[in-house]
C-alpha positions in Angstrom: 99.3 49.8 145.8 100.4 50.4 149.4 99.1 52.7 152.0 100.5 54.1 155.2 98.8 56.0 157.9 100.5 59.1 159.3 100.1 60.2 162.9 97.2 62.5 162.0 95.1 59.7 160.5 95.6 60.8 156.9 96.4 58.0 154.6 99.3 58.4 152.3 99.0 56.1 149.2 101.9 55.1 147.1 101.8 53.3 143.8 104.4 51.8 141.5 106.5 54.9 140.4 109.9 56.3 140.3 110.5 59.0 143.0 113.7 60.9 143.3 114.3 63.5 146.0 117.2 65.8 146.6 118.3 68.9 148.4 120.0 71.5 146.2 121.8 74.8 146.6 122.0 76.3 143.2 123.0 79.4 141.2 125.9 80.4 143.5 129.1 82.2 142.7 132.4 80.6 143.7 133.1 76.9 143.8 131.2 73.9 145.0 134.1 73.4 147.4 133.1 76.7 149.1 129.7 75.3 149.9 131.2 72.0 151.1 133.5 73.9 153.4 130.8 76.2 154.7 128.4 73.3 155.5 131.0 70.8 156.6 129.3 68.2 154.4 130.3 66.7 151.1 128.0 67.1 148.1 126.8 63.8 146.5 126.5 65.6 143.1 127.7 69.0 142.1 128.5 71.0 139.0 130.0 74.4 138.1 128.4 76.8 135.7 129.9 76.4 132.2 131.2 72.9 132.9 130.7 70.5 130.0 128.9 67.2 130.9 127.6 64.2 129.0 124.1 62.8 129.5 123.2 59.2 129.1 123.1 58.6 125.4 126.1 60.7 124.7 124.6 64.1 124.4 126.9 66.9 125.6 125.6 70.0 127.5 126.9 72.8 129.6 125.9 73.2 133.2 123.8 76.4 133.4 124.0 77.2 137.1 126.4 75.9 139.7 124.8 73.4 142.0 125.5 71.4 145.1 123.2 68.4 145.9 122.5 65.9 148.6 120.6 62.9 147.2 117.7 61.2 148.9 118.4 57.6 149.8 114.9 56.2 150.7 113.1 53.7 148.5 110.4 54.4 145.9 107.7 52.9 148.1 108.3 55.6 150.8 105.7 58.4 150.9 106.6 61.8 149.5 106.8 63.3 152.9 109.1 60.4 153.9 111.5 61.4 151.2 111.4 65.0 152.5 111.8 64.1 156.1 114.8 61.9 155.3 116.6 64.8 153.7 115.7 67.1 156.6 117.1 64.6 159.0 120.4 64.6 157.0 120.5 68.4 157.1 119.7 68.6 160.8 122.1 71.0 162.6 122.8 73.1 159.5 120.1 75.7 160.2 122.5 78.6 161.0 124.9 77.6 158.2 122.2 77.6 155.6 120.7 80.9 157.0 124.2 82.3 156.6 124.3 81.8 152.8 124.0 85.3 151.3 120.9 85.7 149.2 122.8 87.7 146.6 125.2 84.7 146.1 122.7 81.8 146.1 119.7 81.8 143.8 117.8 78.9 145.4 117.9 76.5 148.3 115.3 73.8 148.0 114.2 70.2 148.2 113.1 68.8 144.9 110.8 65.7 144.6 110.4 64.4 141.1 107.8 61.7 140.4 107.4 59.8 137.2 104.1 58.2 137.7 103.3 54.9 136.1 99.6 55.0 137.1 98.4 58.3 138.7 100.0 61.2 140.6 100.3 60.4 144.3 98.7 62.4 147.1 101.0 63.9 149.7 100.8 65.3 153.1 103.3 67.5 155.1 102.6 67.8 158.8 103.2 71.0 160.8 106.5 69.8 162.3 107.9 69.1 158.8 106.7 72.5 157.5 108.4 74.2 160.5 111.6 72.3 159.8 111.5 73.5 156.2 110.8 77.1 157.2 113.6 77.1 159.8 116.1 76.0 157.2 114.7 78.4 154.6 114.0 75.6 152.2 111.4 75.7 149.5 109.8 72.4 148.2 109.4 71.8 144.4 107.1 68.9 143.4 107.7 67.8 139.8 105.2 65.2 138.6 106.3 63.5 135.4 
């Protein structure tokens, strides 16, 4: 188990677990190329509604909603807020472009953090500056614990 103090003196504890974080725009009409063009950034994963995909293990499925993702790159031993801040840093400068996405075209814009705990669910802390950055970008946060 590792711990790291944040600037406000609250200790963030991490344990052995798998953490995946990503930014996603989902449920939009049009192509994923339209989102890439609008943001001036390439998706690291994307799919179009109705597209046939194969999961590990060979199971086929259809993509339900179109999506455009940027994947987090920090390591598992980074705190949850560290995963979120890393994605926000990568999205820096896109505030007006994200705000320009019509709500009738896009169902959701969010950062998703998925945790598959091996021991216990982690605690997490978001400081006011991070919350302001999320609000400025209009991004919701979804925390999915195993």
